[in-house]
C-alpha positions as CSV (number, residue, x, y, z in Angstrom):
1,M,11.9,227.8,22.6
2,F,11.6,224.4,20.7
3,N,14.8,225.3,18.8
4,S,16.8,225.5,22.0
5,I,16.0,221.8,22.8
6,P,19.0,219.6,21.8
7,T,18.4,217.2,18.9
8,I,18.1,213.8,20.7
9,T,15.9,215.2,23.5
10,K,13.6,216.9,20.9
11,N,13.4,213.7,18.9
12,L,12.6,211.6,21.9
13,L,9.8,214.0,22.9
14,I,8.4,213.9,19.4
15,I,8.5,210.1,19.1
16,N,6.8,209.7,22.5
17,V,4.0,212.2,21.6
18,L,3.5,210.6,18.2
19,A,3.4,207.1,19.7
20,Y,0.8,208.3,22.2
21,A,-1.3,209.9,19.4
22,A,-1.0,206.8,17.3
23,T,-2.1,204.6,20.2
24,E,-5.1,206.8,20.8
25,L,-6.1,207.0,17.1
26,L,-5.6,203.4,16.4
27,S,-7.6,202.3,19.4
28,F,-10.7,203.6,17.5
29,Q,-9.9,201.1,14.8
30,G,-9.6,198.3,17.3
31,I,-5.8,198.2,17.1
32,S,-3.9,198.2,20.4
33,L,-0.3,199.5,20.1
34,T,0.1,198.6,23.8
35,S,-0.6,194.9,22.9
36,L,1.9,195.1,20.0
37,G,4.7,197.1,21.5
38,G,4.3,196.8,25.3
39,L,6.8,194.5,27.0
40,Y,5.3,191.1,27.8
41,Y,6.8,188.4,30.0
42,F,9.1,186.2,27.9
43,E,7.2,183.0,28.4
44,L,3.9,184.5,27.1
45,P,3.0,184.0,23.4
46,F,2.8,187.8,22.9
47,F,6.4,188.4,23.7
48,R,8.7,189.7,21.0
49,F,12.3,190.9,21.3
50,Y,11.6,194.3,19.7
51,Q,9.4,195.1,22.7
52,F,12.5,195.8,24.8
53,F,12.7,199.0,22.7
54,T,9.1,199.8,21.8
55,Y,7.7,199.7,25.3
56,M,9.6,202.8,26.2
57,F,7.7,204.9,23.8
58,L,4.2,203.9,24.9
59,H,2.2,205.5,27.7
60,G,-1.0,204.5,29.4
61,S,-2.5,207.9,29.8
62,L,-2.0,211.6,28.9
63,T,-0.9,212.3,32.4
64,H,1.7,209.5,32.2
65,L,3.0,210.9,29.0
66,L,3.0,214.6,30.2
67,F,4.9,213.9,33.4
68,N,7.5,211.7,31.6
69,M,8.0,214.2,28.8
70,F,8.2,217.2,31.2
71,A,11.0,215.4,33.2
72,L,12.7,214.4,30.0
73,W,12.7,218.0,28.8
74,M,13.6,219.4,32.2
75,F,16.7,217.2,32.8
76,G,17.4,215.7,29.4
77,C,18.4,219.0,27.7
78,D,21.3,219.6,30.2
79,V,22.5,216.0,30.2
80,E,22.5,215.9,26.4
81,R,24.4,219.2,26.2
82,S,26.9,217.8,28.8
83,W,27.4,214.4,27.3
84,G,26.7,214.9,23.6
85,K,24.2,213.1,21.3
86,N,25.6,209.6,21.1
87,K,26.4,209.0,24.7
88,Y,23.1,210.5,25.8
89,L,21.0,208.4,23.4
90,F,23.0,205.2,24.3
91,Y,22.4,205.9,28.0
92,F,18.7,206.6,27.5
93,L,18.2,203.3,25.6
94,A,20.4,201.3,27.9
95,C,18.4,202.5,30.9
96,G,15.2,201.5,29.1
97,V,16.4,198.1,27.9
98,G,18.1,197.4,31.3
99,A,14.8,198.1,33.1
100,G,13.0,195.9,30.6
101,L,15.4,193.0,31.4
102,S,15.0,193.7,35.1
103,Q,11.2,193.6,34.7
104,E,11.5,190.2,33.0
105,I,13.6,188.9,35.9
106,V,11.1,190.2,38.5
107,Q,8.2,188.7,36.5
108,Y,10.0,185.4,36.4
109,L,10.6,185.4,40.1
110,M,7.1,186.6,41.0
111,G,5.1,184.7,38.4
112,D,3.4,187.7,36.9
113,G,2.6,188.2,33.3
114,V,1.7,191.9,33.1
115,V,2.5,194.2,30.2
116,T,5.0,197.0,30.8
117,I,4.9,200.4,29.1
118,G,6.4,203.8,29.6
119,A,9.6,205.8,29.5
120,S,9.6,206.3,33.2
121,V,12.7,204.3,34.0
122,A,14.7,205.8,31.1
123,V,13.7,209.2,32.3
124,F,14.7,208.3,35.9
125,G,18.0,207.3,34.5
126,I,18.3,210.8,32.9
127,L,17.4,212.3,36.3
128,L,20.1,210.2,38.0
129,A,22.6,211.4,35.4
130,F,21.6,215.0,35.9
131,G,22.1,214.6,39.7
132,M,25.5,213.0,39.3
133,I,26.7,215.6,36.8
134,F,25.3,218.7,38.5
């Protein structure tokens, strides 16, 4: 079954699961990957540009991870097969980075400074693509 999953979707699933495992394991050492890779508001001292990419691969709980990865597997396979590897990966990352930029704008307007994590928006982008294609 795992061999029938297209390459990019399979790699995204693996990266997300490994990032969650690393987050859990490193927390026992007192290291917070959420603090390092989560997307912070740009005016905070914790903000780094790489966080626009890293926040997409971090999850707050096992349930958060499982639901995102289930949806990615469920819809991502067909979208990747339809679009091809490069377009699919670009779209996934563009959805995630675009959502990160939108989050920064909302935090600017609202005055919040919360950390953002999760692949939910990129996965919802894949769900939108699936709906538009099929």
